[in-house]
PDB file with SEQRES, HELIX, SHEET and CRYST1 records, atoms N, CA, C and O in Angstrom:
SEQRES   1 A   55  MET ILE GLY GLU HIS GLY ASP SER GLU PHE ILE VAL TRP          
SEQRES   2 A   55  SER SER ALA PHE ILE GLY GLY ILE ALA LEU THR GLU PHE          
SEQRES   3 A   55  PRO ILE PRO GLU GLY VAL THR LEU GLU GLN ILE GLN GLN          
SEQRES   4 A   55  GLU TYR THR GLU LEU THR ARG LYS ARG GLY ASN SER ILE          
SEQRES   5 A   55  LEU GLU LEU                                                  
HELIX    1 AA1 TRP A   13  SER A   15  5                                   3    
HELIX    2 AA2 LEU A   34  GLU A   54  1                                  21    
SHEET    1 AA1 2 PHE A  17  ILE A  18  0                                        
SHEET    2 AA1 2 ILE A  21  ALA A  22 -1                                        
CRYST1    1.000    1.000    1.000  90.00  90.00  90.00 P 1           1          
ATOM      1  N   MET A   1      53.907  63.959 116.892  1.00  0.00           N  
ATOM      2  CA  MET A   1      54.651  64.983 117.556  1.00  0.00           C  
ATOM      3  C   MET A   1      54.872  64.577 119.002  1.00  0.00           C  
ATOM      4  O   MET A   1      53.996  64.010 119.656  1.00  0.00           O  
ATOM      5  N   ILE A   2      56.049  64.879 119.471  1.00  0.00           N  
ATOM      6  CA  ILE A   2      56.386  64.642 120.868  1.00  0.00           C  
ATOM      7  C   ILE A   2      56.993  65.934 121.400  1.00  0.00           C  
ATOM      8  O   ILE A   2      57.753  66.609 120.705  1.00  0.00           O  
ATOM      9  N   GLY A   3      56.652  66.265 122.628  1.00  0.00           N  
ATOM     10  CA  GLY A   3      57.187  67.472 123.260  1.00  0.00           C  
ATOM     11  C   GLY A   3      56.161  68.579 123.271  1.00  0.00           C  
ATOM     12  O   GLY A   3      55.036  68.418 122.798  1.00  0.00           O  
ATOM     13  N   GLU A   4      56.568  69.705 123.821  1.00  0.00           N  
ATOM     14  CA  GLU A   4      55.694  70.867 123.900  1.00  0.00           C  
ATOM     15  C   GLU A   4      55.732  71.633 122.585  1.00  0.00           C  
ATOM     16  O   GLU A   4      56.618  71.425 121.756  1.00  0.00           O  
ATOM     17  N   HIS A   5      54.747  72.530 122.402  1.00  0.00           N  
ATOM     18  CA  HIS A   5      54.762  73.370 121.207  1.00  0.00           C  
ATOM     19  C   HIS A   5      56.041  74.195 121.192  1.00  0.00           C  
ATOM     20  O   HIS A   5      56.459  74.728 122.219  1.00  0.00           O  
ATOM     21  N   GLY A   6      56.652  74.294 120.027  1.00  0.00           N  
ATOM     22  CA  GLY A   6      57.834  75.133 119.884  1.00  0.00           C  
ATOM     23  C   GLY A   6      59.102  74.332 119.679  1.00  0.00           C  
ATOM     24  O   GLY A   6      59.081  73.246 119.100  1.00  0.00           O  
ATOM     25  N   ASP A   7      60.209  74.880 120.162  1.00  0.00           N  
ATOM     26  CA  ASP A   7      61.529  74.312 119.888  1.00  0.00           C  
ATOM     27  C   ASP A   7      61.749  72.933 120.482  1.00  0.00           C  
ATOM     28  O   ASP A   7      62.607  72.193 120.001  1.00  0.00           O  
ATOM     29  N   SER A   8      60.996  72.563 121.520  1.00  0.00           N  
ATOM     30  CA  SER A   8      61.233  71.262 122.147  1.00  0.00           C  
ATOM     31  C   SER A   8      60.466  70.130 121.475  1.00  0.00           C  
ATOM     32  O   SER A   8      60.698  68.962 121.789  1.00  0.00           O  
ATOM     33  N   GLU A   9      59.550  70.453 120.549  1.00  0.00           N  
ATOM     34  CA  GLU A   9      58.773  69.390 119.904  1.00  0.00           C  
ATOM     35  C   GLU A   9      59.572  68.771 118.769  1.00  0.00           C  
ATOM     36  O   GLU A   9      60.448  69.406 118.182  1.00  0.00           O  
ATOM     37  N   PHE A  10      59.253  67.526 118.476  1.00  0.00           N  
ATOM     38  CA  PHE A  10      59.875  66.891 117.323  1.00  0.00           C  
ATOM     39  C   PHE A  10      58.939  65.835 116.755  1.00  0.00           C  
ATOM     40  O   PHE A  10      58.092  65.275 117.451  1.00  0.00           O  
ATOM     41  N   ILE A  11      59.124  65.587 115.477  1.00  0.00           N  
ATOM     42  CA  ILE A  11      58.291  64.628 114.762  1.00  0.00           C  
ATOM     43  C   ILE A  11      58.949  63.254 114.846  1.00  0.00           C  
ATOM     44  O   ILE A  11      60.154  63.117 114.635  1.00  0.00           O  
ATOM     45  N   VAL A  12      58.154  62.252 115.154  1.00  0.00           N  
ATOM     46  CA  VAL A  12      58.642  60.877 115.184  1.00  0.00           C  
ATOM     47  C   VAL A  12      58.419  60.310 113.774  1.00  0.00           C  
ATOM     48  O   VAL A  12      57.396  59.687 113.491  1.00  0.00           O  
ATOM     49  N   TRP A  13      59.398  60.540 112.910  1.00  0.00           N  
ATOM     50  CA  TRP A  13      59.245  60.156 111.504  1.00  0.00           C  
ATOM     51  C   TRP A  13      59.041  58.668 111.327  1.00  0.00           C  
ATOM     52  O   TRP A  13      58.361  58.255 110.388  1.00  0.00           O  
ATOM     53  N   SER A  14      59.601  57.857 112.189  1.00  0.00           N  
ATOM     54  CA  SER A  14      59.451  56.404 112.053  1.00  0.00           C  
ATOM     55  C   SER A  14      58.012  55.962 112.282  1.00  0.00           C  
ATOM     56  O   SER A  14      57.650  54.837 111.938  1.00  0.00           O  
ATOM     57  N   SER A  15      57.184  56.835 112.860  1.00  0.00           N  
ATOM     58  CA  SER A  15      55.772  56.521 113.104  1.00  0.00           C  
ATOM     59  C   SER A  15      54.836  57.290 112.181  1.00  0.00           C  
ATOM     60  O   SER A  15      53.623  57.273 112.384  1.00  0.00           O  
ATOM     61  N   ALA A  16      55.377  57.964 111.172  1.00  0.00           N  
ATOM     62  CA  ALA A  16      54.563  58.779 110.274  1.00  0.00           C  
ATOM     63  C   ALA A  16      53.932  57.912 109.183  1.00  0.00           C  
ATOM     64  O   ALA A  16      54.618  57.174 108.476  1.00  0.00           O  
ATOM     65  N   PHE A  17      52.616  58.021 109.067  1.00  0.00           N  
ATOM     66  CA  PHE A  17      51.866  57.278 108.064  1.00  0.00           C  
ATOM     67  C   PHE A  17      50.930  58.222 107.334  1.00  0.00           C  
ATOM     68  O   PHE A  17      50.437  59.190 107.913  1.00  0.00           O  
ATOM     69  N   ILE A  18      50.686  57.941 106.061  1.00  0.00           N  
ATOM     70  CA  ILE A  18      49.716  58.677 105.258  1.00  0.00           C  
ATOM     71  C   ILE A  18      48.741  57.649 104.700  1.00  0.00           C  
ATOM     72  O   ILE A  18      49.122  56.795 103.900  1.00  0.00           O  
ATOM     73  N   GLY A  19      47.500  57.734 105.119  1.00  0.00           N  
ATOM     74  CA  GLY A  19      46.499  56.787 104.636  1.00  0.00           C  
ATOM     75  C   GLY A  19      46.875  55.339 104.896  1.00  0.00           C  
ATOM     76  O   GLY A  19      46.576  54.460 104.088  1.00  0.00           O  
ATOM     77  N   GLY A  20      47.529  55.090 106.021  1.00  0.00           N  
ATOM     78  CA  GLY A  20      47.919  53.733 106.382  1.00  0.00           C  
ATOM     79  C   GLY A  20      49.219  53.253 105.752  1.00  0.00           C  
ATOM     80  O   GLY A  20      49.630  52.113 105.966  1.00  0.00           O  
ATOM     81  N   ILE A  21      49.863  54.112 104.980  1.00  0.00           N  
ATOM     82  CA  ILE A  21      51.140  53.760 104.337  1.00  0.00           C  
ATOM     83  C   ILE A  21      52.255  54.507 105.053  1.00  0.00           C  
ATOM     84  O   ILE A  21      52.179  55.719 105.254  1.00  0.00           O  
ATOM     85  N   ALA A  22      53.294  53.765 105.436  1.00  0.00           N  
ATOM     86  CA  ALA A  22      54.443  54.397 106.093  1.00  0.00           C  
ATOM     87  C   ALA A  22      55.027  55.468 105.180  1.00  0.00           C  
ATOM     88  O   ALA A  22      55.131  55.270 103.969  1.00  0.00           O  
ATOM     89  N   LEU A  23      55.408  56.600 105.763  1.00  0.00           N  
ATOM     90  CA  LEU A  23      55.969  57.697 104.981  1.00  0.00           C  
ATOM     91  C   LEU A  23      57.172  57.232 104.164  1.00  0.00           C  
ATOM     92  O   LEU A  23      57.373  57.698 103.042  1.00  0.00           O  
ATOM     93  N   THR A  24      57.954  56.340 104.701  1.00  0.00           N  
ATOM     94  CA  THR A  24      59.134  55.850 103.987  1.00  0.00           C  
ATOM     95  C   THR A  24      58.772  55.029 102.754  1.00  0.00           C  
ATOM     96  O   THR A  24      59.616  54.824 101.882  1.00  0.00           O  
ATOM     97  N   GLU A  25      57.523  54.554 102.669  1.00  0.00           N  
ATOM     98  CA  GLU A  25      57.068  53.760 101.531  1.00  0.00           C  
ATOM     99  C   GLU A  25      56.063  54.510 100.662  1.00  0.00           C  
ATOM    100  O   GLU A  25      55.663  54.018  99.606  1.00  0.00           O  
ATOM    101  N   PHE A  26      55.655  55.698 101.102  1.00  0.00           N  
ATOM    102  CA  PHE A  26      54.674  56.481 100.369  1.00  0.00           C  
ATOM    103  C   PHE A  26      55.315  57.038  99.096  1.00  0.00           C  
ATOM    104  O   PHE A  26      56.464  57.480  99.134  1.00  0.00           O  
ATOM    105  N   PRO A  27      54.601  57.025  97.980  1.00  0.00           N  
ATOM    106  CA  PRO A  27      55.183  57.575  96.740  1.00  0.00           C  
ATOM    107  C   PRO A  27      55.404  59.076  96.838  1.00  0.00           C  
ATOM    108  O   PRO A  27      54.457  59.850  96.974  1.00  0.00           O  
ATOM    109  N   ILE A  28      56.654  59.469  96.768  1.00  0.00           N  
ATOM    110  CA  ILE A  28      57.031  60.882  96.873  1.00  0.00           C  
ATOM    111  C   ILE A  28      57.158  61.445  95.459  1.00  0.00           C  
ATOM    112  O   ILE A  28      57.722  60.793  94.580  1.00  0.00           O  
ATOM    113  N   PRO A  29      56.637  62.653  95.237  1.00  0.00           N  
ATOM    114  CA  PRO A  29      56.709  63.256  93.901  1.00  0.00           C  
ATOM    115  C   PRO A  29      58.153  63.376  93.407  1.00  0.00           C  
ATOM    116  O   PRO A  29      59.086  63.546  94.192  1.00  0.00           O  
ATOM    117  N   GLU A  30      58.306  63.283  92.100  1.00  0.00           N  
ATOM    118  CA  GLU A  30      59.638  63.439  91.508  1.00  0.00           C  
ATOM    119  C   GLU A  30      60.195  64.821  91.829  1.00  0.00           C  
ATOM    120  O   GLU A  30      59.453  65.799  91.915  1.00  0.00           O  
ATOM    121  N   GLY A  31      61.501  64.886  92.003  1.00  0.00           N  
ATOM    122  CA  GLY A  31      62.163  66.150  92.275  1.00  0.00           C  
ATOM    123  C   GLY A  31      62.181  66.537  93.739  1.00  0.00           C  
ATOM    124  O   GLY A  31      62.724  67.581  94.101  1.00  0.00           O  
ATOM    125  N   VAL A  32      61.587  65.697  94.590  1.00  0.00           N  
ATOM    126  CA  VAL A  32      61.548  65.964  96.024  1.00  0.00           C  
ATOM    127  C   VAL A  32      62.083  64.724  96.742  1.00  0.00           C  
ATOM    128  O   VAL A  32      61.786  63.595  96.351  1.00  0.00           O  
ATOM    129  N   THR A  33      62.865  64.942  97.783  1.00  0.00           N  
ATOM    130  CA  THR A  33      63.373  63.815  98.556  1.00  0.00           C  
ATOM    131  C   THR A  33      62.655  63.751  99.905  1.00  0.00           C  
ATOM    132  O   THR A  33      62.095  64.741 100.376  1.00  0.00           O  
ATOM    133  N   LEU A  34      62.684  62.584 100.505  1.00  0.00           N  
ATOM    134  CA  LEU A  34      62.103  62.414 101.833  1.00  0.00           C  
ATOM    135  C   LEU A  34      62.790  63.345 102.824  1.00  0.00           C  
ATOM    136  O   LEU A  34      62.136  63.902 103.705  1.00  0.00           O  
ATOM    137  N   GLU A  35      64.086  63.516 102.690  1.00  0.00           N  
ATOM    138  CA  GLU A  35      64.835  64.394 103.584  1.00  0.00           C  
ATOM    139  C   GLU A  35      64.354  65.837 103.457  1.00  0.00           C  
ATOM    140  O   GLU A  35      64.252  66.540 104.462  1.00  0.00           O  
ATOM    141  N   GLN A  36      64.059  66.288 102.241  1.00  0.00           N  
ATOM    142  CA  GLN A  36      63.545  67.647 102.045  1.00  0.00           C  
ATOM    143  C   GLN A  36      62.193  67.822 102.726  1.00  0.00           C  
ATOM    144  O   GLN A  36      61.938  68.834 103.379  1.00  0.00           O  
ATOM    145  N   ILE A  37      61.334  66.825 102.564  1.00  0.00           N  
ATOM    146  CA  ILE A  37      60.011  66.868 103.193  1.00  0.00           C  
ATOM    147  C   ILE A  37      60.152  66.925 104.707  1.00  0.00           C  
ATOM    148  O   ILE A  37      59.487  67.722 105.368  1.00  0.00           O  
ATOM    149  N   GLN A  38      61.008  66.087 105.247  1.00  0.00           N  
ATOM    150  CA  GLN A  38      61.203  66.060 106.698  1.00  0.00           C  
ATOM    151  C   GLN A  38      61.729  67.400 107.205  1.00  0.00           C  
ATOM    152  O   GLN A  38      61.240  67.908 108.214  1.00  0.00           O  
ATOM    153  N   GLN A  39      62.693  67.965 106.539  1.00  0.00           N  
ATOM    154  CA  GLN A  39      63.260  69.244 106.967  1.00  0.00           C  
ATOM    155  C   GLN A  39      62.214  70.349 106.896  1.00  0.00           C  
ATOM    156  O   GLN A  39      62.073  71.133 107.834  1.00  0.00           O  
ATOM    157  N   GLU A  40      61.477  70.414 105.782  1.00  0.00           N  
ATOM    158  CA  GLU A  40      60.470  71.464 105.604  1.00  0.00           C  
ATOM    159  C   GLU A  40      59.369  71.368 106.660  1.00  0.00           C  
ATOM    160  O   GLU A  40      58.980  72.377 107.249  1.00  0.00           O  
ATOM    161  N   TYR A  41      58.874  70.168 106.894  1.00  0.00           N  
ATOM    162  CA  TYR A  41      57.768  70.019 107.842  1.00  0.00           C  
ATOM    163  C   TYR A  41      58.209  70.125 109.292  1.00  0.00           C  
ATOM    164  O   TYR A  41      57.411  70.509 110.147  1.00  0.00           O  
ATOM    165  N   THR A  42      59.440  69.800 109.584  1.00  0.00           N  
ATOM    166  CA  THR A  42      59.948  70.001 110.930  1.00  0.00           C  
ATOM    167  C   THR A  42      59.948  71.492 111.258  1.00  0.00           C  
ATOM    168  O   THR A  42      59.482  71.901 112.321  1.00  0.00           O  
ATOM    169  N   GLU A  43      60.471  72.291 110.345  1.00  0.00           N  
ATOM    170  CA  GLU A  43      60.516  73.743 110.560  1.00  0.00           C  
ATOM    171  C   GLU A  43      59.113  74.338 110.570  1.00  0.00           C  
ATOM    172  O   GLU A  43      58.797  75.161 111.428  1.00  0.00           O  
ATOM    173  N   LEU A  44      58.281  73.933 109.635  1.00  0.00           N  
ATOM    174  CA  LEU A  44      56.906  74.441 109.552  1.00  0.00           C  
ATOM    175  C   LEU A  44      56.129  74.122 110.823  1.00  0.00           C  
ATOM    176  O   LEU A  44      55.400  74.970 111.336  1.00  0.00           O  
ATOM    177  N   THR A  45      56.281  72.918 111.326  1.00  0.00           N  
ATOM    178  CA  THR A  45      55.554  72.499 112.518  1.00  0.00           C  
ATOM    179  C   THR A  45      56.003  73.285 113.740  1.00  0.00           C  
ATOM    180  O   THR A  45      55.172  73.688 114.554  1.00  0.00           O  
ATOM    181  N   ARG A  46      57.299  73.507 113.879  1.00  0.00           N  
ATOM    182  CA  ARG A  46      57.788  74.292 115.016  1.00  0.00           C  
ATOM    183  C   ARG A  46      57.250  75.716 114.970  1.00  0.00           C  
ATOM    184  O   ARG A  46      56.836  76.258 115.995  1.00  0.00           O  
ATOM    185  N   LYS A  47      57.254  76.314 113.807  1.00  0.00           N  
ATOM    186  CA  LYS A  47      56.744  77.682 113.673  1.00  0.00           C  
ATOM    187  C   LYS A  47      55.243  77.724 113.926  1.00  0.00           C  
ATOM    188  O   LYS A  47      54.743  78.656 114.556  1.00  0.00           O  
ATOM    189  N   ARG A  48      54.525  76.722 113.440  1.00  0.00           N  
ATOM    190  CA  ARG A  48      53.077  76.702 113.611  1.00  0.00           C  
ATOM    191  C   ARG A  48      52.709  76.558 115.082  1.00  0.00           C  
ATOM    192  O   ARG A  48      51.729  77.146 115.539  1.00  0.00           O  
ATOM    193  N   GLY A  49      53.480  75.790 115.816  1.00  0.00           N  
ATOM    194  CA  GLY A  49      53.220  75.643 117.248  1.00  0.00           C  
ATOM    195  C   GLY A  49      53.298  76.985 117.963  1.00  0.00           C  
ATOM    196  O   GLY A  49      52.459  77.292 118.810  1.00  0.00           O  
ATOM    197  N   ASN A  50      54.295  77.774 117.625  1.00  0.00           N  
ATOM    198  CA  ASN A  50      54.417  79.108 118.233  1.00  0.00           C  
ATOM    199  C   ASN A  50      53.260  80.011 117.820  1.00  0.00           C  
ATOM    200  O   ASN A  50      52.771  80.800 118.629  1.00  0.00           O  
ATOM    201  N   SER A  51      52.823  79.903 116.579  1.00  0.00           N  
ATOM    202  CA  SER A  51      51.688  80.705 116.103  1.00  0.00           C  
ATOM    203  C   SER A  51      50.425  80.352 116.890  1.00  0.00           C  
ATOM    204  O   SER A  51      49.648  81.236 117.252  1.00  0.00           O  
ATOM    205  N   ILE A  52      50.226  79.085 117.146  1.00  0.00           N  
ATOM    206  CA  ILE A  52      49.051  78.640 117.911  1.00  0.00           C  
ATOM    207  C   ILE A  52      49.097  79.223 119.321  1.00  0.00           C  
ATOM    208  O   ILE A  52      48.089  79.711 119.832  1.00  0.00           O  
ATOM    209  N   LEU A  53      50.258  79.171 119.937  1.00  0.00           N  
ATOM    210  CA  LEU A  53      50.387  79.708 121.298  1.00  0.00           C  
ATOM    211  C   LEU A  53      50.140  81.211 121.343  1.00  0.00           C  
ATOM    212  O   LEU A  53      49.569  81.715 122.310  1.00  0.00           O  
ATOM    213  N   GLU A  54      50.560  81.925 120.317  1.00  0.00           N  
ATOM    214  CA  GLU A  54      50.359  83.366 120.266  1.00  0.00           C  
ATOM    215  C   GLU A  54      48.877  83.725 120.165  1.00  0.00           C  
ATOM    216  O   GLU A  54      48.452  84.771 120.657  1.00  0.00           O  
ATOM    217  N   LEU A  55      48.096  82.857 119.527  1.00  0.00           N  
ATOM    218  CA  LEU A  55      46.656  83.130 119.392  1.00  0.00           C  
ATOM    219  C   LEU A  55      45.954  82.939 120.719  1.00  0.00           C  
ATOM    220  O   LEU A  55      44.740  83.123 120.808  1.00  0.00           O  
TER     221      LEU A  55                                                      
END                                                                             
């Protein structure tokens, strides 16, 4: 993540790794695309940042 919590933050997808495997090479479940994952987690992360600040 880069930026402040909320709307100004963004995920650096090119640096995303899971267990040492680049996200672009990680086995993605059937029926789901990398683009869907990126969109879902971008929105989820922005909302979660605001939730953290509210606490």
